C-alpha positions in Angstrom: -12.8 106.6 62.0 -11.4 107.7 58.5 -10.8 105.3 55.7 -7.1 104.7 54.7 -6.3 103.4 51.3 -5.1 99.9 51.7 -2.8 98.2 49.0 -2.8 94.4 49.4 0.3 93.4 47.4 1.4 90.1 45.9 4.5 89.3 43.7 4.4 86.1 41.7 6.9 84.1 39.7 5.6 80.8 38.5 3.1 80.4 41.3 0.0 80.3 39.1 -1.2 77.2 41.0 -1.3 79.3 44.2 -2.6 82.6 42.7 -5.6 81.0 41.0 -6.8 79.7 44.5 -5.9 82.7 46.7 -6.3 85.9 44.6 -10.1 85.5 43.8 -10.8 84.6 47.4 -8.8 87.5 48.8 -10.5 90.0 46.5 -14.0 88.6 47.4 -13.2 88.7 51.1 -12.2 92.3 51.0 -14.2 94.0 48.1 -16.7 95.6 50.5 -13.9 97.8 51.9 -14.3 100.9 49.7 -10.6 102.0 49.7 -8.8 98.8 48.8 -6.7 97.8 45.8 -5.0 94.5 45.0 -1.6 94.9 43.3 -0.3 91.8 41.5 3.3 91.9 40.1 4.0 89.2 37.6 7.7 88.9 38.0 8.4 87.4 34.5 6.4 84.2 35.1 6.5 81.6 32.4 3.6 79.4 33.6 0.7 81.3 32.0 -0.1 83.8 34.7 -0.6 86.6 32.3 -3.2 84.7 30.2 -5.0 83.5 33.4 -5.3 87.0 34.8 -6.6 88.3 31.4 -9.1 85.5 31.0 -10.3 85.1 34.6 -9.9 88.4 36.4 -11.4 90.8 33.9 -14.2 92.0 36.1 -11.8 93.0 38.9 -9.5 94.7 36.4 -12.3 96.7 35.0 -13.5 97.9 38.4 -9.9 98.8 39.4 -9.9 96.7 42.5 -7.1 94.6 40.8 -4.1 96.2 39.2 -1.9 93.9 37.2 1.7 94.6 36.4 4.2 92.5 34.6 8.0 92.8 34.1 10.0 90.7 31.7 13.4 91.8 32.9 14.3 89.4 35.7 15.9 86.1 34.9 15.6 84.9 38.5 13.3 85.6 41.4 14.7 88.3 43.6 12.9 88.6 46.9 14.0 92.1 47.9 13.9 93.8 44.5 10.6 92.3 43.6 9.0 93.6 46.8 10.5 97.0 46.4 9.2 97.3 42.8 5.8 96.0 43.9 5.4 98.5 46.8 6.5 101.4 44.7 3.7 100.5 42.2 1.1 100.5 45.1 -0.8 103.7 45.7 -2.2 103.0 49.1 -1.5 104.8 52.4 -0.9 101.3 53.8 1.0 98.6 51.9 0.7 95.0 52.9 2.7 92.1 51.6 0.6 89.0 51.0 2.5 86.0 49.6 1.0 84.2 46.6 0.2 81.2 48.8 -1.6 83.3 51.5 -5.3 83.9 52.1 -6.1 87.2 53.7 -9.3 86.1 55.4 -12.6 88.0 55.6 -12.2 91.7 56.3 -8.4 92.0 56.2 -8.4 95.4 54.6 -10.9 96.7 57.2 -8.7 95.2 60.0 -5.6 97.1 58.7 -7.6 100.3 58.5 -8.7 99.8 62.1 -5.3 99.1 63.6 -3.5 101.9 61.7 -6.3 104.4 62.4 -5.7 103.7 66.1 -1.9 104.1 65.9 0.0 105.0 62.7 3.4 104.5 64.4 3.3 100.8 63.9 4.2 98.0 61.5 2.0 94.9 61.4 3.5 91.4 61.2 2.3 87.8 61.4 4.8 86.7 64.1 8.4 87.9 64.0 9.5 85.7 66.9 8.1 82.6 65.1 6.5 81.4 68.2 3.7 79.7 66.4 5.3 77.3 63.8 2.0 76.3 62.3 1.8 79.8 60.9 5.1 79.5 59.2 3.6 79.9 55.7 2.3 83.3 56.7 5.6 84.6 58.2 6.0 86.9 55.1 2.9 88.8 55.9 3.5 92.4 57.0 2.0 95.9 56.5 3.3 99.4 57.1 2.7 102.9 55.9 4.1 103.4 52.4 5.8 106.6 53.4 7.7 104.7 56.1 8.8 102.0 53.6 10.1 104.7 51.3 11.8 106.6 54.1 14.0 103.6 55.0 14.8 102.7 51.4 12.7 99.6 51.2 14.2 96.1 51.6 17.9 95.7 51.4 18.6 94.6 47.8 22.0 93.1 48.7 19.9 90.4 50.3 19.1 88.4 47.2 17.6 85.2 48.4 15.7 83.5 51.2 16.1 84.5 54.9 16.3 87.5 57.2 15.3 90.1 54.6 12.0 90.9 56.4 13.7 90.8 59.9 16.1 93.5 58.6 13.1 95.5 57.3 11.5 95.3 60.8 14.7 96.3 62.5 14.9 99.5 60.4 11.2 100.3 60.8 11.9 100.0 64.6 14.9 102.4 64.2 12.4 104.8 62.5 10.4 104.7 65.7 7.7 102.3 64.6 6.4 99.6 67.0 5.6 96.0 66.2 1.9 95.0 66.1 1.3 91.3 65.8 -1.8 89.9 64.0 -3.4 87.6 66.6 -6.4 86.6 64.5 -5.3 83.4 62.9 -8.3 83.5 60.5 -6.4 86.3 58.7 -3.3 84.1 58.3 -4.3 81.0 56.4 -2.0 79.7 53.7 -1.4 76.9 51.3 1.3 74.5 52.8 4.3 73.6 50.7 7.9 72.5 51.1 10.8 74.8 51.6 12.3 73.7 48.2 9.4 75.3 46.4 10.2 78.6 48.1 13.6 78.8 46.5 13.3 77.0 43.2 13.0 80.1 41.0 15.8 82.0 42.8 19.3 82.9 41.5 21.2 80.3 43.4 19.5 77.1 42.2 18.8 78.3 38.7 22.3 79.7 38.2 24.5 77.1 40.0 26.9 75.3 37.7 28.9 73.3 40.2 29.2 73.1 44.0 32.3 71.8 45.9 33.0 71.2 49.5 36.4 70.8 51.4 36.6 69.1 54.7 38.5 71.2 57.3 37.6 69.7 60.6 34.7 67.9 62.3 32.7 71.1 62.5 34.0 73.3 59.7 34.2 73.2 55.9 35.2 75.4 52.9 32.5 75.8 50.3 33.0 76.7 46.6 30.1 77.7 44.3 30.7 78.1 40.6 27.8 79.9 38.8 26.7 79.7 35.2 27.3 83.4 34.7 31.0 82.7 35.6 30.9 84.3 39.0 32.0 82.3 42.0 31.7 82.5 45.8 34.0 80.7 48.2 34.0 80.8 52.1 34.7 78.8 55.2 31.8 78.0 57.5 32.0 77.3 61.2 29.5 76.6 64.0 27.1 79.5 65.0 28.3 80.4 68.5 25.1 82.4 69.4 22.0 80.3 69.4 20.0 81.1 66.3 18.1 79.2 63.7 21.3 79.0 61.5 23.2 75.8 61.2 26.5 77.7 60.7 28.1 81.1 60.0 30.8 82.3 57.7 34.2 82.6 59.3 34.9 86.3 59.3 37.1 87.5 56.4 36.9 84.3 54.4 34.1 85.2 51.9 35.5 85.6 48.4 33.7 86.6 45.3 35.1 86.8 41.8 35.0 85.3 38.3 36.0 81.9 37.1 37.1 80.4 33.7 37.8 76.8 32.6 39.9 75.2 29.9 40.5 71.5 29.7 41.2 70.2 33.2 42.1 73.6 34.6 39.8 76.1 36.4 40.9 79.6 37.3 39.3 81.5 40.1 40.7 85.0 39.3 44.5 84.4 39.7 44.2 81.0 41.4 44.6 77.8 39.4 42.8 74.5 40.2 43.1 71.2 38.5 40.1 68.8 38.0 41.1 65.3 39.1 39.2 62.0 39.3 35.7 61.8 40.7 35.2 65.5 40.4 38.0 66.3 42.8 39.4 69.8 42.6 43.0 70.6 43.7 44.4 74.1 44.1 47.9 74.3 42.6 50.4 75.2 45.3 48.0 74.5 48.1 48.3 71.3 50.1 45.6 71.8 52.7 43.2 69.4 51.0 41.0 69.0 48.0 37.5 70.2 47.1 34.9 67.5 46.2 32.0 68.0 43.9 28.5 67.5 45.3 25.9 66.4 42.8 23.0 65.3 45.1 20.0 67.5 44.2 18.3 67.4 47.6 21.5 68.1 49.3 22.1 71.1 47.0 18.6 72.4 47.7 19.3 72.3 51.4 22.7 74.0 51.0 21.0 76.7 48.9 18.4 77.5 51.5 20.9 77.5 54.4 23.6 79.4 52.6 21.3 82.2 51.7 20.2 82.4 55.3 23.8 82.6 56.4 24.7 85.3 53.8 21.6 87.4 54.6 22.2 87.0 58.4 25.7 88.4 58.0 24.2 91.5 56.2 21.5 91.7 58.9 24.2 91.8 61.6 26.2 94.4 59.7 23.1 96.6 59.4 22.5 96.2 63.1 26.1 97.1 63.9 25.9 100.2 61.7 22.5 101.1 63.1 21.4 101.4 59.5 18.1 103.2 58.9 18.3 103.6 55.1 19.6 101.0 52.7 19.9 101.0 48.8 21.6 104.4 48.7 21.2 105.1 45.0 17.7 103.9 44.4 15.6 100.8 44.9 12.8 98.9 43.2 13.9 100.0 39.7 12.1 98.3 36.7 10.1 98.5 33.6 6.6 97.1 33.9 3.4 96.8 31.8 0.2 97.9 33.5 -2.9 95.9 32.7 -1.3 94.3 29.6 -0.7 97.6 27.6 0.6 100.6 29.4 4.4 100.8 29.9 5.6 102.2 33.3 9.2 102.9 34.3 10.0 102.9 38.0 13.3 104.5 38.9 
């Protein structure tokens, strides 16, 4: 059996408390495999990750088993772009995503070499059907041939936040003719448990939201309005999900609007539509009598909305890619970025 080069890849934005537990353990548990590299992408962390790597991981950097890259370009965590950049930086025949809170277990690299040596026409996942909920913190684990990942254009970068981005990747790998191979050894799927809120706290939605409004339409439908700090907005109507999925709702077809907003005094303009701010945060559209929007300030509620809304948006794109039988996404390019390698060498990825 030949030795494939295995790249075990992790992207991290303000997850030092996880990385300092998992990364040393993962390297030690796999350092005996002669063709392994660990690729760590610091996605503009502000919690001291760079200093910790420099001070604590020197021996791994010097041997080359660990490759550390840092980009200072992103203002927010972007799940798909960060993975695309990460995997383009990896040099292995096989690339494996291992989230910052995941432990690989002993011999994970050798395990990947074994399964891909037996059949290269596969992609390896933790559990795409989510049959074993106790493994939920490892659902982001996957591996595939790098050439296959490049061939399908990586992850769909229109999916910016949490939900369905890996399912879409697996669908397109399947369209390429690759078969799903599920990791059944749970010793390779240990992870640090944490709440869903922690998964999304560094993402665009929560860090960029200025105000959130909701309008009651009926007992099972609402209209949502999100005003972002960059003066973009999104507005849509949500209705029950007819097909049984994990989603609480879906966007009513044809109602998603995106544009820019401005504010002066008690007036807010969404492109060419005028709204007036009334008492208790109420928002009334001038010339429209079908009800008012009400401002929602509860932080926990907003966190829940952020998680579910990103699922709904991404699921719509997933459905579109399925309908179009998409194989390749990101037509122009993907995973673009400027990074620093091991604290000093500048690398541009286009």
